[in-house]
C-alpha positions as CSV (number, residue, x, y, z in Angstrom):
1,X,35.9,63.2,49.5
2,X,35.9,64.8,46.0
3,X,37.9,62.0,44.7
4,X,35.5,59.5,46.9
5,X,32.5,60.5,44.8
6,X,33.8,59.0,41.4
7,X,35.0,55.8,43.2
8,X,31.6,55.4,44.6
9,X,29.9,55.8,41.2
10,X,32.2,53.5,39.6
11,X,31.7,50.9,42.3
12,X,27.6,51.0,41.7
13,X,28.1,51.2,37.9
14,X,30.4,47.7,38.5
15,X,27.7,46.4,40.8
16,X,25.2,47.4,38.4
17,X,27.2,45.2,35.7
18,X,27.7,42.3,37.8
19,X,23.7,42.1,38.1
20,X,22.9,42.6,34.8
21,X,25.5,40.1,33.7
22,X,24.3,37.5,35.9
23,X,20.6,38.2,35.0
24,X,21.9,38.1,31.2
25,X,23.7,34.7,31.6
26,X,20.5,33.2,33.4
27,X,18.6,34.2,30.8
28,X,20.6,33.1,27.8
29,X,20.8,29.3,29.7
30,X,16.8,29.6,30.1
31,X,16.7,30.4,26.4
32,X,19.3,27.8,25.3
33,X,17.2,25.0,27.5
34,X,13.8,26.0,25.7
35,X,14.6,26.4,22.2
36,X,15.7,23.3,20.6
37,X,17.5,24.0,17.3
38,X,20.4,25.7,17.0
39,X,19.8,28.6,14.4
40,X,16.7,29.3,16.5
41,X,19.0,29.5,19.6
42,X,21.1,32.0,17.9
43,X,18.1,34.1,16.4
44,X,16.8,34.8,20.0
45,X,20.3,35.3,21.5
46,X,21.1,37.8,18.7
47,X,18.2,39.6,19.0
48,X,18.5,40.1,23.1
49,X,21.9,41.6,22.3
50,X,20.5,43.8,19.8
51,X,18.1,44.8,22.1
52,X,20.2,45.4,25.1
53,X,22.6,47.5,23.0
54,X,19.7,49.7,21.9
55,X,18.5,50.2,25.3
56,X,22.0,50.6,26.8
57,X,22.7,53.5,24.2
58,X,19.3,55.1,24.3
59,X,19.3,55.1,28.2
60,X,22.9,56.0,28.7
61,X,23.0,53.2,31.1
62,X,25.2,50.3,29.8
63,X,23.8,47.8,32.7
64,X,20.6,48.8,32.6
65,X,20.7,48.1,28.9
66,X,22.0,44.9,29.2
67,X,19.3,43.8,32.2
68,X,16.6,45.4,30.1
69,X,17.5,43.5,27.0
70,X,17.7,40.0,29.1
71,X,14.5,40.9,30.8
72,X,12.3,41.6,27.7
73,X,13.5,38.3,26.4
74,X,13.1,36.5,30.1
75,X,9.4,37.6,29.6
76,X,9.0,36.0,26.5
77,X,10.5,33.2,27.9
78,X,8.4,32.8,30.6
79,X,5.2,33.4,28.8
80,X,6.3,30.9,26.0
81,X,7.3,28.3,28.6
82,X,4.3,28.6,30.4
83,X,1.8,28.5,27.2
84,X,3.9,25.6,26.1
85,X,3.4,23.8,29.5
86,X,-0.1,24.2,30.2
87,X,-1.5,24.5,26.5
88,X,1.0,22.6,24.5
89,X,0.8,25.9,22.0
90,X,3.5,28.6,21.4
91,X,2.9,32.1,22.4
92,X,2.0,34.2,19.1
93,X,1.9,37.9,18.8
94,X,-1.7,38.4,18.4
95,X,-1.9,36.8,22.2
96,X,-0.8,40.5,23.4
97,X,-4.1,41.7,21.5
98,X,-6.6,39.1,21.4
99,X,-6.0,37.6,25.1
100,X,-5.0,40.4,27.2
101,X,-8.4,40.7,29.2
102,X,-9.4,40.4,32.9
103,X,-11.1,37.0,32.3
104,X,-7.4,35.8,30.9
105,X,-6.1,36.8,34.3
106,X,-8.8,34.9,36.0
107,X,-8.1,32.0,34.2
108,X,-4.1,32.5,35.3
109,X,-5.5,32.8,39.0
110,X,-7.0,29.1,39.0
111,X,-3.3,27.8,38.2
112,X,-1.1,28.5,41.3
113,X,2.1,27.7,39.8
114,X,1.2,30.0,36.4
115,X,0.0,32.6,39.1
116,X,3.0,32.4,41.3
117,X,6.1,32.4,38.6
118,X,3.9,35.4,36.9
119,X,3.8,37.4,40.2
120,X,7.5,36.6,40.7
121,X,8.3,37.8,37.3
122,X,6.4,41.1,37.5
123,X,7.7,42.0,40.7
124,X,11.1,41.0,41.0
125,X,12.1,42.2,37.1
126,X,10.2,45.5,38.1
127,X,12.1,46.0,41.1
128,X,15.6,44.9,40.0
129,X,15.2,47.5,36.7
130,X,14.5,50.3,39.2
131,X,17.3,49.4,41.4
132,X,19.8,49.1,38.5
133,X,18.6,52.4,36.7
134,X,19.4,53.9,40.3
135,X,22.7,52.4,40.3
136,X,23.5,53.9,37.4
137,X,22.7,57.4,37.9
138,X,23.1,59.7,36.8
139,X,23.3,58.3,33.0
140,X,26.1,58.9,30.6
141,X,24.1,61.1,28.3
142,X,23.4,63.7,31.4
143,X,25.6,66.4,29.7
144,X,25.2,65.3,26.2
145,X,23.3,67.0,23.4
146,X,19.9,65.3,22.5
147,X,20.5,65.2,18.9
148,X,23.6,63.3,19.4
149,X,21.7,60.8,21.7
150,X,19.0,60.3,19.0
151,X,21.6,59.9,16.3
152,X,23.4,57.4,18.5
153,X,20.2,55.8,19.3
154,X,19.0,55.7,15.9
155,X,22.6,53.5,14.6
156,X,21.7,51.5,17.4
157,X,18.3,49.9,16.2
158,X,20.3,49.0,12.7
159,X,21.6,45.9,14.1
160,X,18.2,45.0,15.8
161,X,16.2,45.9,12.7
162,X,18.6,43.6,10.6
163,X,18.0,40.5,12.7
164,X,14.1,41.2,13.0
165,X,14.1,41.3,9.5
166,X,12.6,38.4,7.2
167,X,15.3,39.6,4.3
168,X,17.9,39.7,7.2
169,X,20.9,37.3,8.3
170,X,18.2,35.0,9.7
171,X,16.3,34.7,6.6
172,X,15.9,30.9,6.3
173,X,14.2,31.0,9.7
174,X,11.7,33.4,8.1
175,X,11.0,31.5,5.0
176,X,10.2,28.3,6.7
177,X,7.2,26.9,5.2
178,X,3.9,27.6,7.3
179,X,3.1,23.9,8.4
180,X,7.0,23.6,9.4
181,X,6.5,27.1,11.1
182,X,3.2,25.7,13.2
183,X,4.7,22.1,13.8
184,X,7.9,23.5,15.8
185,X,6.4,26.3,17.4
186,X,6.6,24.2,20.7
187,X,10.2,23.1,20.1
188,X,10.9,26.8,19.5
189,X,8.5,29.0,21.0
190,X,10.5,31.9,21.7
191,X,11.7,32.4,17.9
192,X,8.0,31.5,17.0
193,X,6.8,34.7,19.0
194,X,9.0,36.9,17.8
195,X,8.7,35.5,13.9
196,X,4.9,35.9,14.5
197,X,4.8,39.9,14.2
198,X,5.6,39.0,10.2
199,X,3.3,36.0,10.0
200,X,0.0,36.3,11.4
201,X,-1.7,36.9,8.4
202,X,-4.6,34.8,7.0
203,X,-3.2,32.1,4.3
204,X,-5.8,30.4,2.0
205,X,-5.4,26.8,1.5
206,X,-4.2,25.8,-2.4
207,X,-7.1,25.5,-4.6
208,X,-8.0,24.4,-8.0
209,X,-10.0,26.2,-10.5
210,X,-12.1,25.6,-12.5
211,X,-14.3,23.4,-10.3
212,X,-17.5,21.4,-12.0
213,X,-20.0,22.5,-9.3
214,X,-22.2,19.1,-9.8
215,X,-19.3,17.2,-8.2
216,X,-20.2,18.6,-5.0
217,X,-24.0,18.6,-5.0
218,X,-26.4,16.1,-3.2
219,X,-30.0,15.4,-4.0
220,X,-32.0,16.8,-1.2
221,X,-35.6,16.6,-1.1
222,X,-37.2,19.8,0.4
223,X,-38.3,19.3,4.1
224,X,-41.2,21.1,5.4
225,X,-40.3,23.4,8.6
226,X,-42.7,21.9,11.0
227,X,-41.1,18.4,10.2
228,X,-37.7,19.7,11.8
229,X,-36.5,18.4,14.8
230,X,-35.2,20.6,17.7
231,X,-31.4,20.4,18.0
232,X,-29.2,20.5,20.8
233,X,-25.7,20.5,20.9
234,X,-23.2,20.4,23.9
235,X,-19.6,21.2,23.9
236,X,-18.5,19.0,26.7
237,X,-15.1,21.0,27.8
238,X,-11.8,18.6,27.9
239,X,-13.6,15.5,27.5
240,X,-12.7,12.1,26.1
241,X,-12.9,8.3,26.7
242,X,-11.1,7.4,29.3
243,X,-10.3,4.4,28.5
244,X,-7.7,5.9,25.7
245,X,-5.1,5.8,29.1
246,X,-3.8,2.4,29.0
247,X,-2.8,3.0,32.6
248,X,-6.5,3.9,33.5
249,X,-7.8,0.4,35.0
250,X,-10.3,1.5,37.1
251,X,-14.2,0.6,36.7
252,X,-14.6,4.1,36.6
253,X,-12.4,4.5,33.4
254,X,-15.4,2.8,31.4
255,X,-17.9,6.1,31.6
256,X,-21.3,5.7,31.2
257,X,-21.2,8.5,29.0
258,X,-20.2,6.5,26.1
259,X,-22.4,3.7,26.6
260,X,-25.1,3.5,23.9
261,X,-28.6,2.5,23.9
262,X,-31.9,2.8,22.2
263,X,-31.7,6.3,21.4
264,X,-28.1,6.5,20.2
265,X,-28.0,7.3,16.5
266,X,-24.1,7.8,16.2
267,X,-21.2,7.2,18.8
268,X,-17.6,7.2,18.0
269,X,-14.1,8.7,17.8
270,X,-14.0,12.4,16.8
271,X,-10.7,14.3,15.8
272,X,-10.0,17.4,16.7
273,X,-7.5,20.2,16.0
274,X,-6.4,21.5,19.4
275,X,-4.7,19.9,22.4
276,X,-5.3,20.9,25.7
277,X,-7.1,24.3,25.2
278,X,-8.1,26.1,22.5
279,X,-12.0,25.4,22.4
280,X,-12.7,28.2,20.3
281,X,-11.0,26.7,17.7
282,X,-13.4,23.7,18.4
283,X,-16.2,25.8,18.3
284,X,-15.3,27.1,14.8
285,X,-14.8,23.7,13.2
286,X,-18.2,22.4,14.2
287,X,-19.9,25.8,13.3
288,X,-17.9,26.2,10.1
289,X,-17.4,22.9,8.8
290,X,-13.6,23.8,8.3
291,X,-10.5,23.0,11.0
292,X,-9.0,26.6,11.7
293,X,-5.3,25.5,10.7
294,X,-6.2,25.4,6.9
295,X,-5.8,29.1,7.3
296,X,-2.3,28.8,8.4
297,X,-0.7,30.0,12.0
298,X,-3.2,33.0,11.9
299,X,-6.1,30.5,12.1
300,X,-5.9,30.0,15.9
301,X,-7.2,33.6,16.2
302,X,-10.4,32.5,14.3
303,X,-13.1,34.2,16.3
304,X,-11.4,37.9,15.5
305,X,-10.0,37.4,11.9
306,X,-12.0,34.7,10.1
307,X,-15.8,34.5,11.8
308,X,-16.4,38.1,11.1
309,X,-15.9,37.3,7.1
310,X,-17.7,34.2,7.0
311,X,-20.7,33.8,4.4
312,X,-22.4,30.5,5.8
313,X,-22.1,28.4,9.1
314,X,-24.3,26.0,10.9
315,X,-26.5,28.5,12.5
316,X,-27.2,30.6,9.5
317,X,-28.1,27.3,7.6
318,X,-30.5,26.5,10.3
319,X,-32.1,29.9,10.5
320,X,-32.8,29.7,6.7
321,X,-34.9,26.6,7.7
322,X,-36.8,28.6,10.0
323,X,-35.0,27.8,13.6
324,X,-34.4,29.9,16.2
325,X,-30.7,30.0,17.4
326,X,-29.3,30.1,21.1
327,X,-26.0,30.1,22.6
328,X,-25.1,29.3,26.2
329,X,-21.8,30.3,26.8
330,X,-19.8,29.2,30.5
331,X,-17.7,32.7,30.7
332,X,-17.9,35.9,30.1
333,X,-18.6,37.5,26.8
334,X,-15.7,39.2,26.2
335,X,-13.4,36.3,26.6
336,X,-12.1,35.6,23.0
337,X,-14.3,37.8,21.8
338,X,-17.2,35.1,22.1
339,X,-20.1,37.5,22.0
340,X,-19.1,39.3,18.6
341,X,-18.0,36.0,17.3
342,X,-21.5,33.8,18.3
343,X,-23.3,37.1,16.7
344,X,-21.1,36.4,13.3
345,X,-21.8,32.8,13.6
346,X,-25.4,33.9,13.0
347,X,-26.8,33.2,16.5
348,X,-30.3,34.9,17.5
349,X,-29.6,35.0,21.3
350,X,-26.1,34.8,23.1
351,X,-26.3,34.1,26.9
352,X,-23.0,34.5,29.4
353,X,-22.1,33.3,32.6
354,X,-22.5,36.7,33.8
355,X,-25.8,36.9,32.8
356,X,-26.8,33.3,34.1
357,X,-24.9,33.8,37.3
358,X,-22.3,30.8,36.6
359,X,-18.9,30.7,38.1
360,X,-15.8,29.0,37.2
361,X,-16.6,25.5,38.8
362,X,-20.4,25.5,37.9
363,X,-21.2,21.9,37.1
364,X,-23.0,20.8,34.1
365,X,-26.2,20.4,36.3
366,X,-26.2,24.1,36.8
367,X,-25.7,25.2,33.3
368,X,-28.0,22.7,32.1
369,X,-30.5,23.9,34.4
370,X,-30.2,27.6,32.8
371,X,-30.4,26.0,29.3
372,X,-33.6,24.3,30.3
373,X,-35.0,27.2,31.6
374,X,-34.4,29.0,28.6
375,X,-35.6,26.1,26.2
376,X,-38.7,26.0,27.8
377,X,-39.1,29.5,27.6
378,X,-38.7,29.5,24.0
379,X,-40.5,26.5,23.1
380,X,-43.6,28.4,25.0
381,X,-43.5,31.7,22.7
382,X,-42.0,30.0,19.5
383,X,-43.9,27.2,17.1
384,X,-40.5,26.9,14.9
385,X,-37.9,24.7,15.8
386,X,-35.0,25.5,18.0
387,X,-31.2,25.0,17.9
388,X,-29.3,25.6,21.1
389,X,-25.4,25.5,21.5
390,X,-24.0,24.9,25.2
391,X,-20.8,25.1,26.0
392,X,-19.8,23.2,29.7
393,X,-16.7,24.6,31.8
394,X,-16.8,21.6,34.6
395,X,-13.7,19.8,33.1
396,X,-11.5,22.6,32.3
397,X,-8.4,22.2,34.6
398,X,-6.7,22.2,37.2
399,X,-7.8,18.5,37.8
400,X,-4.6,18.3,40.4
401,X,-6.8,17.9,43.8
402,X,-5.9,15.4,46.7
403,X,-8.1,11.9,46.7
404,X,-9.4,13.1,50.1
405,X,-11.2,15.9,48.2
406,X,-13.4,13.4,46.1
407,X,-16.1,11.3,47.5
408,X,-16.1,7.5,47.8
409,X,-15.9,5.3,45.6
410,X,-14.0,8.2,43.3
411,X,-11.3,8.5,46.1
412,X,-9.5,5.7,45.0
413,X,-6.5,5.5,42.5
414,X,-7.7,4.8,39.0
415,X,-4.4,4.2,37.5
416,X,-2.4,2.0,40.4
417,X,0.6,1.8,38.2
418,X,1.0,5.6,38.1
419,X,2.5,8.0,40.5
420,X,0.6,10.0,43.0
421,X,0.2,13.2,40.8
422,X,-1.2,11.2,37.8
423,X,-3.8,9.4,40.0
424,X,-4.9,13.1,41.5
425,X,-5.5,14.4,38.3
426,X,-7.2,11.2,36.7
427,X,-9.5,10.4,39.7
428,X,-10.9,14.3,39.7
429,X,-11.4,13.9,35.9
430,X,-13.4,10.7,36.4
431,X,-15.3,12.2,39.2
432,X,-16.4,15.2,36.9
433,X,-17.0,13.2,33.7
434,X,-19.4,10.9,36.2
435,X,-21.3,14.2,37.0
436,X,-21.2,15.3,33.4
437,X,-22.9,11.9,32.4
438,X,-25.5,12.1,35.0
439,X,-26.3,15.6,33.8
440,X,-26.5,14.9,30.1
441,X,-28.4,12.2,30.6
442,X,-31.0,14.2,32.6
443,X,-30.9,16.6,29.8
444,X,-31.8,14.0,27.2
445,X,-34.9,13.1,29.6
446,X,-36.0,16.5,29.3
447,X,-35.7,17.0,25.8
448,X,-37.0,13.6,24.7
449,X,-40.1,13.7,27.0
450,X,-42.6,15.3,24.9
451,X,-44.3,14.2,21.6
452,X,-41.7,16.9,19.6
453,X,-38.8,15.5,17.5
454,X,-35.4,16.4,19.3
455,X,-31.9,15.5,18.7
456,X,-29.3,15.7,21.1
457,X,-25.5,15.9,20.0
458,X,-22.6,16.3,22.4
459,X,-18.7,15.9,21.9
460,X,-15.7,16.4,23.7
461,X,-13.5,19.7,22.2
462,X,-10.0,18.4,22.9
463,X,-7.9,16.5,25.6
464,X,-7.4,17.9,29.1
465,X,-4.1,18.9,29.7
466,X,-3.6,18.1,33.6
467,X,-0.7,20.7,33.2
468,X,1.0,19.2,30.6
469,X,0.9,15.6,32.2
470,X,-1.5,14.4,29.8
471,X,1.3,14.2,27.2
472,X,2.9,11.3,29.1
473,X,0.1,8.9,29.6
474,X,0.3,5.7,27.2
475,X,-2.2,5.1,25.1
476,X,-4.0,2.0,24.1
477,X,-4.7,3.0,20.7
478,X,-2.3,2.6,17.8
479,X,-2.6,5.5,16.3
480,X,0.6,7.4,17.6
481,X,0.3,11.2,17.9
482,X,-3.0,11.4,16.3
483,X,-4.6,9.7,19.6
484,X,-3.7,13.3,21.2
485,X,-6.3,14.7,19.3
486,X,-8.9,12.0,19.7
487,X,-11.9,12.8,21.5
488,X,-15.4,11.5,21.3
489,X,-19.0,12.3,19.5
490,X,-22.3,11.2,20.3
491,X,-25.9,11.7,19.2
492,X,-29.1,10.6,20.6
493,X,-32.9,11.1,18.9
494,X,-36.4,10.2,19.6
495,X,-37.1,9.7,16.4
496,X,-35.8,7.4,13.4
497,X,-33.0,8.4,11.6
498,X,-31.5,7.5,8.0
499,X,-28.4,5.3,8.4
500,X,-25.2,6.7,7.5
501,X,-21.5,5.3,7.4
502,X,-19.6,6.5,10.4
503,X,-16.0,6.2,9.6
504,X,-13.4,5.0,12.1
505,X,-13.0,8.3,13.3
506,X,-14.9,11.4,12.2
507,X,-13.4,14.7,11.8
508,X,-15.1,17.8,14.1
509,X,-15.2,19.7,10.8
510,X,-17.7,17.1,9.4
511,X,-20.0,16.9,12.6
512,X,-22.5,19.4,11.7
513,X,-23.0,17.8,8.2
514,X,-23.5,14.3,10.1
515,X,-25.9,16.4,12.4
516,X,-28.0,17.8,9.2
517,X,-28.0,14.1,7.6
518,X,-29.3,12.3,11.0
519,X,-31.9,15.4,11.4
520,X,-33.1,15.0,7.6
521,X,-32.7,18.6,7.0
522,X,-31.9,19.6,3.7
523,X,-28.3,20.9,3.5
524,X,-27.2,24.4,1.4
525,X,-24.9,24.2,-1.4
526,X,-21.9,24.6,1.1
527,X,-22.8,21.9,3.6
528,X,-23.7,19.6,0.4
529,X,-20.2,20.1,-0.7
530,X,-18.9,19.3,3.2
531,X,-21.1,16.1,3.1
532,X,-19.4,15.4,-0.1
533,X,-15.8,15.8,1.0
534,X,-16.7,13.7,4.3
535,X,-17.3,10.8,1.8
536,X,-14.3,11.1,-0.5
537,X,-12.0,11.7,2.3
538,X,-13.5,9.1,4.5
539,X,-14.3,11.2,7.5
540,X,-10.9,13.1,8.1
541,X,-9.2,16.2,6.5
542,X,-5.9,15.0,7.7
543,X,-4.6,12.5,5.0
544,X,-7.0,13.5,2.4
545,X,-5.2,14.1,-1.1
546,X,-4.6,17.5,-2.7
547,X,-6.3,16.2,-5.7
548,X,-9.6,16.0,-3.7
549,X,-9.0,19.0,-1.1
550,X,-7.9,21.7,-3.6
551,X,-10.9,21.7,-6.1
552,X,-13.2,21.6,-2.7
553,X,-11.5,24.5,-1.6
554,X,-11.8,26.2,-4.9
555,X,-15.5,25.5,-4.7
556,X,-16.3,27.0,-1.6
557,X,-13.8,29.7,-1.6
558,X,-14.1,31.0,-5.2
559,X,-17.6,30.1,-6.2
560,X,-19.5,29.8,-3.0
561,X,-17.1,32.9,-1.5
562,X,-17.3,31.4,2.0
563,X,-14.8,33.8,3.0
564,X,-15.7,37.4,2.0
């Protein structure tokens, strides 16, 4: 019997080793499949091996260490793959801090595929970890002194620390320029996540000094507050012109949302700076007049690390002109720090879905009903002009529902040349777009019914994802990759507005200055500069020459001190 015990223990350790090796091999293959470039593949595997060695030495269980190191990288692989697949963005270190709330779990719950994979990973991974720990019990350090164990563990950290160091053997990866690092994130999402722990500081754009302030000023006459119109802005979730998609041939692809009438003052293509998600970055671009990505990779977390430092914004500018500012938010206020961010933007009031009794699937009609009630109450109590920002949620994914779930005539395939899955997503999208168009038309009638001047502006914040399917749809435009970031904007008013030059595509970061111009409101020094840049760059940040951008950034950052 005494001889059998060592044999049984050795058998258990062998079994544990085989299981751990199988998991390690499986994870390694998945990493190699997700990472595109050879250097990034080597970096990920080196980090996994070093982590496995450290955990094995620290626990005194070689198989458990191999499994735990593989599991750690496997979890990063799964989270990265899911985020790239559904949002087309890499996982980054601050996601763990900023997006780990209960509402994020609610978002995941609306994507069955994502939820299923996450549950399998958590339950299966945890169960197997406990099993391997038990198979290797007692550990090899059972009878050793703690000082030796600590010393060996510290030594085992050295290879991992060297691999993770920006000055270690993978220094060339850490030295990649910011734009290259960001643009390659979807190609190498795992290595992008690991390296993001050292790359998430705010980076100010290149700027030149000194700058002549007169280059960025406008001649603007003063305007009495009584003449200022009410302004309502609607951010339409995941909304674009369906005619972008070449295979969308149904009559429903020509949305009434984009058909101008006598009150339309501006209508066109809008350049956003995110695809498939990241609405908060579009909010930032609109309200601040700056794309989030001019601040490097960390700009994706603008509500947390940029908005609290702002010295100016559209709501603040309007408040100085006598406006009362109101935000209507279709989710809980703790999502992406929205409640705090909107306070820092300069809004007087913030109303979220919890207060308004809204749910995930609430239609624009339901949302606008709450907004109109608030608007009417504030209009009755306030003689001054109102500014209201409304964010919708109806077009948020998923869209993959059976055609039979839609009422006629929306239950017919809108793209006969495409497969069933594509038609399910497109049909649901077009039906919801129709609902939004009707709701916006009713909101416009409400705003324009009285004698008071009012301006209604609405725009799409980014493309829908269709769980990654939208990337494969053919485009009518000849803009190449840029078409993935083009949505729409529309401005209507019940009063005469000045003529303005509409560029072929307008950057979202210039939309606020357009609204101020059409509302005939005097912009402050910052929005004067924003207007000047719009004119000199023909409406787009991308492609604007450094000789124009660098003096602009020098002026707004170093002279106006936009960022505190």
